[in-house]
N, C-alpha and C positions, 0 to 999 in steps of 0.2 A: 389736354394736349396744348402745348404752347404754340403760339402763332408761328414761330420760327420753324418748328418741326413740321407743322401743317404746310407752310410755304415750301419747305424743302421736299416734302413728299409730292406736292403738286408739281413742282419743277421737275422732279425725277420722272414722273409719269409722262411729262410732256415731251421729253427728248431722251432718246437712248444714250447719247453721249454724256448727258448729265448724270444719268443713273450709273453709267460705267465709271465715271470719275468719282462720284460719291461713294462707290463701293470699294475703292482702294483703301487699304489700311491706313490708320493714322501714322504720321511721320514723327520720328524723334525730334523734339524741338531744336536740338543743337545741330542737326544734320541739314546742310543746305541741299535742297532738292529742286530740280528743274521739272516743271510740269509741261514744258513746251511740246513734248511728244504725246501727251495725253490727248485723246480725240477732241474734247471740248475746247481745250486751250489752243490746240493746233487750228481748230476751226475759227477761234477768235482772231488768231494771227492772219489767217487767210481772208476772213471777212473784212478786217480793218485794212489790210493791204489793198484789197479790191476797191473799197470805198475811197481810200487815199488816192488811188490811181484816177478815179472819177473826178475827185476834187481837183487834183493837179491838172487834169485835162481841161476842166472848166477855167482854171486860172490861165492856162496857156492860150486857150481859144477865146476867152472873154465871153463865153456863152452865157454866164450868169448875169451879164449886163443886158442881154437881149430882152426885148419886150415880151411879156408873157412867160418868161422862164419859170417863175414860181407857180404857175398854174398848169405847166406842161407835165407830160407823162414821165419824162426823165427825172424831174425833181420829185414827183410823187413816189416813184420807185426808190429813189435814193433815200428819201425821208423815211420810208417804210423799212428799208434795210438798215438805216442808221438806228432807228428805234429798236429793231430786233437785236442789233449788235449791243446796244446799251443794256437790254434785258439779259443777254447772254453774259455780258461782263458781270452783271449782278449775280447771275448763277455761279460764275467762277468764284466770286467773292464768298458767296454762301457755302460753296463746297470747301474752299480753303478754311473758312471759319469752322465748319462742321468737323473737319479733320483736326482741328485744334492747332493749326499752324499759326505761328506768331511771327509773320514776316511782312515786309512792306508790300509785296504783291497783292495780298488780300485787301489792304487798304487802298492801294492804287486802283485796283479794278473797281472798287466801289466808287471812288472818285471819278473815274472815267465814265462809269455808267451814269453818273449824275451829270457830268459835264457835256456829254454828247448832245442831249436834247437842248441844253442851253446854247451850245455853239450852232446848232441847226437853227434855232429860233433867232439867234443874233444875225445869221446870214439872211434869213427871211426879212428881218427888220431893217437891214442895212439900207439907208436912204439913197446912197449914190455909189458910183463905181469905186472910189477910194475906200469907202466903208465896206463894200462887198469884198474887195481885195483883202482887206485886213481880216474880215470874218472867214474868208476862204483859207487864208494863211493859218489862222488859229485852228480851224477845223482840220486842215491837213496835218498840222503839228500834233494835234491830239490823236488822230488816227495812227500816225506814225509811232507815237508814244505807246499806244495800245499794243502794237506789235512788239516794240523793243523791250518793254518791261517783262513780257512773257518769255522772249527768246534770249534775253541776256543771261549769262551764266550766274547761278546763285552764288552769293558771297557769304562766307561764314560771318557770324555776328562778331563785332569787335569787343 
């Protein structure tokens, strides 16, 4: 059994939305298809939107500049949710790959899943307020992108 199949099986067993999405039939390569209404992908949109709201709130309030912010419960909860979102983005990538789709969304989801932990780490490593602001901006942008790439209407290949 290949590692990809073993990973897909393990992921399907972990979350019913993943199993439901993976069970959908393969799509004709030429047909643009929106996955935004499928449970897993709708969940990705909801999660990334919720995390973006948190990040935007921190930017507005300056909370991330407060002493002990990165050792507090709010940060720990956010970091855990961001890690889970990254894992779910990878699940979305694997599902689209398993379906045989050859579109940008598959690659973008993989990239986002790899970038989320990097942006979170960059925020933790930011040495001063301007660096934290930049890291928060980049994280907010990435979370917004996570939603928009899923909800944007599919375009036929040129």
